[in-house]
DRENSE-886149 format. One record per atom (N, C-alpha, C): atom name; x, y, z; residue in one letter. Coordinates in Angstrom, 2 decimals. Example, Ala and Ser with C-alpha at 12.3 -4.5 7.8 and 13.67 -1.06 7.14 Angstrom:
BEGIN
+------+---------+---------+---------+------+
! atom !    east !   north !      up ! type !
+------+---------+---------+---------+------+
!    N !   13.19 !   -5.69 !    7.80 !    a !
!   CA !   12.30 !   -4.50 !    7.80 !    a !
!    C !   13.20 !   -3.30 !    7.80 !    a !
!    N !   12.85 !   -2.25 !    7.08 !    s !
!   CA !   13.67 !   -1.06 !    7.14 !    s !
!    C !   12.90 !    0.03 !    7.87 !    s !
+------+---------+---------+---------+------+
This chain:
BEGIN
+------+---------+---------+---------+------+
! atom !    east !   north !      up ! type !
+------+---------+---------+---------+------+
!    N !    0.69 !   -1.19 !   -0.06 !    m !
!   CA !    0.01 !    0.05 !    0.07 !    m !
!    C !    0.99 !    1.30 !    0.09 !    m !
!    N !    1.91 !    1.14 !    0.87 !    l !
!   CA !    2.85 !    2.35 !    0.70 !    l !
!    C !    3.46 !    2.67 !   -0.63 !    l !
!    N !    3.89 !    1.42 !   -1.15 !    k !
!   CA !    4.34 !    1.64 !   -2.70 !    k !
!    C !    3.31 !    2.29 !   -3.70 !    k !
!    N !    2.28 !    1.91 !   -3.60 !    q !
!   CA !    1.15 !    2.74 !   -4.37 !    q !
!    C !    1.12 !    4.02 !   -4.06 !    q !
!    N !    1.04 !    4.44 !   -2.57 !    k !
!   CA !    0.84 !    6.07 !   -2.40 !    k !
!    C !    1.89 !    6.83 !   -2.91 !    k !
!    N !    3.11 !    6.15 !   -2.69 !    l !
!   CA !    4.51 !    6.82 !   -3.17 !    l !
!    C !    4.53 !    7.00 !   -4.75 !    l !
!    N !    4.02 !    5.88 !   -5.33 !    f !
!   CA !    3.95 !    5.92 !   -6.88 !    f !
!    C !    2.72 !    6.94 !   -7.31 !    f !
!    N !    1.63 !    7.09 !   -6.58 !    y !
!   CA !    0.81 !    7.97 !   -6.97 !    y !
!    C !    1.25 !    9.43 !   -6.77 !    y !
!    N !    1.82 !    9.50 !   -5.66 !    r !
!   CA !    2.34 !   10.99 !   -5.36 !    r !
!    C !    3.31 !   11.41 !   -6.62 !    r !
!    N !    4.17 !   10.45 !   -6.88 !    i !
!   CA !    5.24 !   10.67 !   -8.02 !    i !
!    C !    4.39 !   10.99 !   -9.34 !    i !
!    N !    3.48 !   10.19 !   -9.55 !    y !
!   CA !    2.80 !   10.35 !  -10.77 !    y !
!    C !    1.97 !   11.72 !  -10.78 !    y !
!    N !    1.24 !   11.96 !   -9.63 !    l !
!   CA !    0.69 !   13.23 !   -9.59 !    l !
!    C !    1.53 !   14.48 !   -9.89 !    l !
!    N !    2.66 !   14.31 !   -9.39 !    h !
!   CA !    3.60 !   15.33 !   -9.20 !    h !
!    C !    4.11 !   15.57 !  -10.80 !    h !
!    N !    4.29 !   14.47 !  -11.39 !    l !
!   CA !    4.91 !   14.55 !  -12.86 !    l !
!    C !    3.68 !   15.22 !  -13.75 !    l !
!    N !    2.56 !   14.62 !  -13.53 !    f !
!   CA !    1.33 !   14.95 !  -14.11 !    f !
!    C !    1.05 !   16.44 !  -14.07 !    f !
!    N !    1.18 !   17.05 !  -12.91 !    q !
!   CA !    0.97 !   18.64 !  -12.80 !    q !
!    C !    1.89 !   19.11 !  -13.51 !    q !
!    N !    3.18 !   18.80 !  -13.47 !    k !
!   CA !    4.43 !   19.28 !  -14.25 !    k !
!    C !    3.90 !   19.39 !  -15.67 !    k !
!    N !    3.28 !   18.20 !  -16.26 !    k !
!   CA !    3.00 !   18.24 !  -17.70 !    k !
!    C !    1.92 !   19.12 !  -17.98 !    k !
!    N !    1.08 !   19.23 !  -16.87 !    l !
!   CA !   -0.09 !   20.05 !  -17.24 !    l !
!    C !    0.30 !   21.56 !  -17.38 !    l !
!    N !    1.11 !   22.01 !  -16.39 !    l !
!   CA !    1.72 !   23.36 !  -16.27 !    l !
!    C !    2.42 !   23.56 !  -17.57 !    l !
!    N !    3.32 !   22.49 !  -18.18 !    l !
!   CA !    3.91 !   22.74 !  -19.50 !    l !
!    C !    2.82 !   22.91 !  -20.63 !    l !
!    N !    1.75 !   22.27 !  -20.63 !    h !
!   CA !    1.19 !   22.28 !  -21.64 !    h !
!    C !    0.18 !   23.70 !  -21.65 !    h !
!    N !   -0.06 !   24.18 !  -20.54 !    s !
!   CA !   -0.72 !   25.43 !  -20.40 !    s !
!    C !    0.14 !   26.70 !  -21.12 !    s !
!    N !    1.42 !   26.28 !  -20.89 !    l !
!   CA !    2.24 !   27.54 !  -21.38 !    l !
!    C !    2.55 !   27.49 !  -22.85 !    l !
!    N !    2.55 !   26.44 !  -23.56 !    i !
!   CA !    2.39 !   26.23 !  -24.93 !    i !
!    C !    0.98 !   26.18 !  -25.49 !    i !
!    N !    0.93 !   27.03 !  -26.40 !    k !
!   CA !   -0.43 !   27.07 !  -27.15 !    k !
!    C !   -0.29 !   26.19 !  -28.17 !    k !
!    N !   -1.36 !   25.05 !  -28.19 !    y !
!   CA !   -1.59 !   24.27 !  -29.43 !    y !
!    C !   -2.78 !   24.56 !  -30.28 !    y !
!    N !   -2.73 !   24.45 !  -31.71 !    k !
!   CA !   -3.61 !   24.92 !  -32.27 !    k !
!    C !   -4.22 !   23.37 !  -33.10 !    k !
!    N !   -5.52 !   23.10 !  -32.91 !    m !
!   CA !   -5.76 !   21.80 !  -33.34 !    m !
!    C !   -6.65 !   21.99 !  -34.47 !    m !
!    N !   -6.89 !   20.86 !  -35.21 !    k !
!   CA !   -7.84 !   21.42 !  -36.38 !    k !
!    C !   -9.41 !   21.26 !  -35.89 !    k !
!    N !  -10.16 !   22.01 !  -36.34 !    a !
!   CA !  -11.32 !   22.05 !  -35.88 !    a !
!    C !  -11.97 !   20.92 !  -36.72 !    a !
!    N !  -13.28 !   20.50 !  -35.75 !    g !
!   CA !  -14.18 !   19.42 !  -36.47 !    g !
!    C !  -13.85 !   18.00 !  -36.60 !    g !
!    N !  -12.43 !   17.78 !  -36.07 !    i !
!   CA !  -12.12 !   16.24 !  -36.38 !    i !
!    C !  -11.78 !   15.42 !  -34.99 !    i !
!    N !  -12.01 !   16.12 !  -34.07 !    h !
!   CA !  -11.70 !   15.56 !  -32.75 !    h !
!    C !  -13.04 !   15.12 !  -31.92 !    h !
!    N !  -13.20 !   13.87 !  -31.41 !    p !
!   CA !  -14.61 !   13.66 !  -30.82 !    p !
!    C !  -14.93 !   14.81 !  -29.51 !    p !
!    N !  -16.03 !   15.02 !  -29.46 !    e !
!   CA !  -16.58 !   15.99 !  -28.51 !    e !
!    C !  -16.75 !   15.52 !  -27.06 !    e !
!    N !  -17.02 !   14.11 !  -27.03 !    n !
!   CA !  -17.34 !   13.46 !  -25.71 !    n !
!    C !  -16.22 !   12.72 !  -25.13 !    n !
!    N !  -14.80 !   13.16 !  -25.36 !    y !
!   CA !  -13.67 !   12.60 !  -24.70 !    y !
!    C !  -13.66 !   12.93 !  -23.34 !    y !
!    N !  -13.53 !   12.05 !  -22.24 !    r !
!   CA !  -13.44 !   12.37 !  -20.96 !    r !
!    C !  -12.72 !   11.28 !  -20.18 !    r !
!    N !  -12.65 !   11.41 !  -19.04 !    k !
!   CA !  -12.13 !   10.37 !  -18.00 !    k !
!    C !  -13.06 !    9.38 !  -17.77 !    k !
!    N !  -12.76 !    8.16 !  -18.07 !    v !
!   CA !  -14.06 !    7.23 !  -17.82 !    v !
!    C !  -13.28 !    6.00 !  -16.83 !    v !
!    N !  -14.05 !    5.62 !  -15.79 !    a !
!   CA !  -13.63 !    4.32 !  -14.81 !    a !
!    C !  -14.17 !    3.25 !  -15.56 !    a !
!    N !  -13.09 !    2.33 !  -15.88 !    f !
!   CA !  -13.18 !    0.76 !  -16.51 !    f !
!    C !  -13.29 !   -0.02 !  -15.05 !    f !
!    N !  -14.32 !   -0.88 !  -14.98 !    k !
!   CA !  -14.21 !   -1.77 !  -13.75 !    k !
!    C !  -14.44 !   -3.37 !  -14.32 !    k !
!    N !  -13.33 !   -4.12 !  -13.78 !    d !
!   CA !  -13.19 !   -5.40 !  -14.16 !    d !
!    C !  -14.40 !   -6.19 !  -13.20 !    d !
!    N !  -15.39 !   -6.81 !  -13.66 !    m !
!   CA !  -16.49 !   -7.38 !  -12.78 !    m !
!    C !  -16.02 !   -8.59 !  -12.27 !    m !
!    N !  -14.96 !   -9.33 !  -12.79 !    s !
!   CA !  -14.67 !  -10.57 !  -12.17 !    s !
!    C !  -13.79 !  -10.53 !  -11.01 !    s !
!    N !  -13.17 !   -9.36 !  -10.85 !    n !
!   CA !  -12.39 !   -9.48 !   -9.61 !    n !
!    C !  -12.29 !   -7.86 !   -8.94 !    n !
!    N !  -13.16 !   -6.83 !   -9.40 !    g !
!   CA !  -13.37 !   -5.59 !   -8.88 !    g !
!    C !  -12.52 !   -4.43 !   -9.13 !    g !
!    N !  -11.12 !   -4.85 !   -9.94 !    y !
!   CA !  -10.12 !   -3.90 !  -10.24 !    y !
!    C !  -10.67 !   -2.77 !  -11.11 !    y !
!    N !  -10.48 !   -1.54 !  -10.90 !    t !
!   CA !  -11.02 !   -0.37 !  -11.52 !    t !
!    C !   -9.75 !    0.43 !  -11.86 !    t !
!    N !   -9.98 !    0.94 !  -12.95 !    f !
!   CA !   -8.93 !    1.95 !  -13.33 !    f !
!    C !   -9.53 !    3.06 !  -14.39 !    f !
!    N !   -8.76 !    4.20 !  -14.66 !    v !
!   CA !   -9.27 !    5.29 !  -15.10 !    v !
!    C !   -8.43 !    5.73 !  -16.37 !    v !
!    N !   -9.01 !    6.01 !  -17.37 !    t !
!   CA !   -8.31 !    6.47 !  -18.38 !    t !
!    C !   -9.52 !    7.27 !  -19.47 !    t !
!    N !   -8.80 !    8.03 !  -20.51 !    g !
!   CA !   -9.55 !    8.74 !  -21.37 !    g !
!    C !  -10.26 !    8.01 !  -22.39 !    g !
!    N !  -11.51 !    8.22 !  -22.75 !    s !
!   CA !  -12.16 !    7.38 !  -23.48 !    s !
!    C !  -13.47 !    8.26 !  -24.10 !    s !
!    N !  -14.13 !    7.73 !  -25.08 !    t !
!   CA !  -15.11 !    8.39 !  -25.84 !    t !
!    C !  -16.29 !    7.39 !  -25.61 !    t !
!    N !  -16.31 !    6.21 !  -24.70 !    v !
!   CA !  -17.33 !    5.24 !  -24.60 !    v !
!    C !  -18.57 !    5.84 !  -24.03 !    v !
!    N !  -19.67 !    5.54 !  -24.54 !    d !
!   CA !  -21.19 !    5.98 !  -23.93 !    d !
!    C !  -21.45 !    5.01 !  -22.75 !    d !
!    N !  -21.81 !    5.68 !  -21.69 !    t !
!   CA !  -22.01 !    4.95 !  -20.39 !    t !
!    C !  -23.32 !    5.57 !  -19.75 !    t !
!    N !  -23.94 !    4.98 !  -18.96 !    k !
!   CA !  -25.14 !    5.41 !  -18.12 !    k !
!    C !  -24.78 !    5.23 !  -16.72 !    k !
!    N !  -23.89 !    4.32 !  -16.27 !    d !
!   CA !  -23.63 !    4.10 !  -15.00 !    d !
!    C !  -22.48 !    5.20 !  -14.54 !    d !
!    N !  -22.40 !    5.60 !  -13.12 !    t !
!   CA !  -21.41 !    6.32 !  -12.69 !    t !
!    C !  -20.75 !    5.47 !  -11.34 !    t !
!    N !  -19.58 !    5.94 !  -11.07 !    i !
!   CA !  -18.66 !    5.54 !   -9.86 !    i !
!    C !  -17.99 !    6.69 !   -9.44 !    i !
!    N !  -18.07 !    6.46 !   -7.79 !    t !
!   CA !  -17.28 !    7.33 !   -7.09 !    t !
!    C !  -15.90 !    6.69 !   -6.54 !    t !
!    N !  -14.88 !    7.15 !   -7.02 !    l !
!   CA !  -13.34 !    6.48 !   -6.71 !    l !
!    C !  -13.03 !    7.07 !   -5.20 !    l !
!    N !  -11.92 !    6.42 !   -4.88 !    e !
!   CA !  -11.37 !    6.78 !   -3.76 !    e !
!    C !  -10.75 !    8.16 !   -3.60 !    e !
!    N !  -10.53 !    8.75 !   -4.84 !    d !
!   CA !  -10.12 !   10.31 !   -4.76 !    d !
!    C !  -11.29 !   11.25 !   -4.71 !    d !
!    N !  -12.60 !   10.80 !   -4.46 !    g !
!   CA !  -13.66 !   11.60 !   -4.12 !    g !
!    C !  -14.38 !   12.19 !   -5.66 !    g !
!    N !  -13.92 !   11.74 !   -6.86 !    i !
!   CA !  -14.60 !   12.22 !   -8.12 !    i !
!    C !  -15.24 !   11.10 !   -8.66 !    i !
!    N !  -16.54 !   11.74 !   -9.49 !    v !
!   CA !  -17.57 !   10.70 !  -10.01 !    v !
!    C !  -17.04 !   10.75 !  -11.40 !    v !
!    N !  -16.75 !    9.39 !  -11.82 !    y !
!   CA !  -16.45 !    9.05 !  -13.19 !    y !
!    C !  -17.49 !    8.27 !  -13.56 !    y !
!    N !  -17.82 !    8.31 !  -15.12 !    p !
!   CA !  -18.68 !    7.40 !  -15.75 !    p !
!    C !  -18.10 !    6.15 !  -15.97 !    p !
!    N !  -18.86 !    4.93 !  -15.52 !    l !
!   CA !  -18.44 !    3.67 !  -15.51 !    l !
!    C !  -18.64 !    2.95 !  -16.71 !    l !
!    N !  -17.56 !    2.11 !  -17.15 !    f !
!   CA !  -17.96 !    1.08 !  -18.05 !    f !
!    C !  -17.51 !   -0.45 !  -17.45 !    f !
!    N !  -18.25 !   -1.34 !  -17.61 !    k !
!   CA !  -18.04 !   -2.46 !  -16.93 !    k !
!    C !  -17.40 !   -3.55 !  -17.88 !    k !
!    N !  -16.44 !   -4.07 !  -17.48 !    l !
!   CA !  -15.65 !   -5.07 !  -18.25 !    l !
!    C !  -15.97 !   -6.33 !  -17.73 !    l !
!    N !  -15.90 !   -7.36 !  -18.80 !    e !
!   CA !  -15.77 !   -8.85 !  -18.26 !    e !
!    C !  -14.47 !   -9.47 !  -17.91 !    e !
!    N !  -13.50 !   -8.86 !  -18.50 !    i !
!   CA !  -12.15 !   -9.33 !  -18.11 !    i !
!    C !  -10.94 !   -8.36 !  -18.44 !    i !
!    N !   -9.99 !   -7.94 !  -17.66 !    s !
!   CA !   -9.16 !   -7.22 !  -17.87 !    s !
!    C !   -7.66 !   -7.68 !  -17.60 !    s !
!    N !   -6.62 !   -6.99 !  -17.86 !    y !
!   CA !   -5.35 !   -7.83 !  -17.86 !    y !
!    C !   -5.13 !   -8.25 !  -16.37 !    y !
!    N !   -5.86 !   -7.79 !  -15.34 !    k !
!   CA !   -5.70 !   -8.17 !  -13.92 !    k !
!    C !   -6.43 !   -9.69 !  -13.75 !    k !
!    N !   -7.36 !  -10.06 !  -14.98 !    s !
!   CA !   -7.98 !  -11.34 !  -14.63 !    s !
!    C !   -8.02 !  -12.29 !  -15.79 !    s !
!    N !   -7.32 !  -11.82 !  -16.75 !    h !
!   CA !   -6.80 !  -12.65 !  -17.98 !    h !
!    C !   -5.68 !  -13.81 !  -17.62 !    h !
!    N !   -6.05 !  -14.87 !  -18.17 !    p !
!   CA !   -5.04 !  -16.04 !  -17.85 !    p !
!    C !   -3.63 !  -15.59 !  -18.48 !    p !
!    N !   -3.46 !  -15.02 !  -19.53 !    f !
!   CA !   -2.41 !  -14.67 !  -20.10 !    f !
!    C !   -1.42 !  -13.82 !  -19.26 !    f !
!    N !   -2.08 !  -12.97 !  -18.64 !    f !
!   CA !   -1.29 !  -11.96 !  -17.96 !    f !
!    C !   -1.11 !  -12.34 !  -16.20 !    f !
!    N !   -2.16 !  -13.27 !  -15.78 !    t !
!   CA !   -1.94 !  -13.57 !  -14.72 !    t !
!    C !   -1.27 !  -15.05 !  -14.41 !    t !
!    N !   -1.06 !  -15.64 !  -15.56 !    g !
!   CA !   -0.23 !  -16.96 !  -15.64 !    g !
!    C !   -1.15 !  -18.21 !  -14.88 !    g !
!    N !   -2.44 !  -17.87 !  -14.56 !    q !
!   CA !   -3.05 !  -18.82 !  -13.99 !    q !
!    C !   -3.99 !  -19.52 !  -15.05 !    q !
!    N !   -4.49 !  -20.69 !  -15.05 !    n !
!   CA !   -5.61 !  -21.13 !  -15.74 !    n !
!    C !   -6.84 !  -21.03 !  -15.13 !    n !
!    N !   -7.47 !  -20.15 !  -15.24 !    m !
!   CA !   -8.93 !  -20.08 !  -14.65 !    m !
!    C !  -10.01 !  -19.70 !  -15.79 !    m !
!    N !  -11.15 !  -20.22 !  -15.83 !    l !
!   CA !  -12.16 !  -19.91 !  -16.47 !    l !
!    C !  -13.07 !  -18.87 !  -15.97 !    l !
!    N !  -13.24 !  -17.64 !  -16.57 !    i !
!   CA !  -14.12 !  -16.82 !  -16.19 !    i !
!    C !  -15.31 !  -16.90 !  -17.06 !    i !
!    N !  -16.47 !  -17.22 !  -16.79 !    d !
!   CA !  -17.55 !  -17.39 !  -17.66 !    d !
!    C !  -18.78 !  -16.56 !  -17.26 !    d !
!    N !  -19.09 !  -15.40 !  -17.59 !    t !
!   CA !  -20.10 !  -14.68 !  -16.91 !    t !
!    C !  -21.31 !  -14.59 !  -17.79 !    t !
!    N !  -21.05 !  -15.08 !  -18.96 !    a !
!   CA !  -22.40 !  -15.03 !  -19.94 !    a !
!    C !  -22.65 !  -16.42 !  -20.24 !    a !
!    N !  -22.13 !  -17.69 !  -19.72 !    g !
!   CA !  -22.55 !  -18.87 !  -20.10 !    g !
!    C !  -21.99 !  -19.34 !  -21.41 !    g !
!    N !  -21.09 !  -18.57 !  -21.98 !    r !
!   CA !  -20.47 !  -19.27 !  -23.23 !    r !
!    C !  -19.80 !  -20.59 !  -23.20 !    r !
!    N !  -19.26 !  -20.97 !  -21.95 !    i !
!   CA !  -18.52 !  -22.08 !  -22.18 !    i !
!    C !  -19.45 !  -23.29 !  -21.95 !    i !
!    N !  -20.29 !  -23.24 !  -21.26 !    n !
!   CA !  -21.39 !  -24.24 !  -20.89 !    n !
!    C !  -22.09 !  -24.38 !  -22.42 !    n !
!    N !  -22.48 !  -23.17 !  -23.10 !    k !
!   CA !  -23.06 !  -23.35 !  -24.24 !    k !
!    C !  -22.26 !  -24.31 !  -25.45 !    k !
!    N !  -21.02 !  -23.91 !  -25.24 !    f !
!   CA !  -20.02 !  -24.43 !  -26.32 !    f !
!    C !  -20.10 !  -26.05 !  -25.93 !    f !
!    N !  -19.91 !  -26.35 !  -24.80 !    k !
!   CA !  -19.80 !  -27.73 !  -24.32 !    k !
!    C !  -20.95 !  -28.65 !  -24.76 !    k !
!    N !  -22.03 !  -27.78 !  -24.42 !    k !
!   CA !  -23.36 !  -28.46 !  -24.71 !    k !
!    C !  -23.52 !  -28.85 !  -26.17 !    k !
!    N !  -23.26 !  -27.79 !  -27.07 !    r !
!   CA !  -23.33 !  -27.83 !  -28.49 !    r !
!    C !  -22.22 !  -28.76 !  -28.98 !    r !
!    N !  -21.08 !  -28.60 !  -28.86 !    y !
!   CA !  -19.81 !  -29.32 !  -29.14 !    y !
!    C !  -19.13 !  -30.58 !  -28.26 !    y !
!    N !  -19.90 !  -30.76 !  -27.15 !    g !
!   CA !  -19.16 !  -31.59 !  -26.32 !    g !
!    C !  -18.68 !  -33.18 !  -26.94 !    g !
!    N !  -17.88 !  -33.62 !  -26.35 !    a !
!   CA !  -17.42 !  -35.18 !  -26.49 !    a !
!    C !  -18.61 !  -35.89 !  -26.73 !    a !
!    N !  -18.52 !  -36.48 !  -27.87 !    k !
!   CA !  -19.47 !  -37.59 !  -28.03 !    k !
!    C !  -18.87 !  -39.00 !  -27.52 !    k !
!    N !  -20.28 !  -39.68 !  -27.15 !    k !
!   CA !  -19.71 !  -40.94 !  -26.44 !    k !
!    C !  -20.06 !  -42.18 !  -27.43 !    k !
+------+---------+---------+---------+------+
């Protein structure tokens, strides 16, 4: 937990410096080609509860208040890198929609 707090403080410090730098430099972007609904969105892995925030244009109706006290739009994921077997090194089956059972029923081993 201490490492996470230290990392967060360093990240916040660097992020603020980057914002300061961007406010000093004036950028001119082309008009009419950028999405208007780009904002910070919280993505939540429903299999293990892991939540992360990133910029996105995804349409959502749910919201979530995170530890920092800010309310973000919420997009629910079935799987993320925190629960995917390739990244975790574990062979676990996460079946939230019943797809594995449906496959086994349709193409199961014939006796």
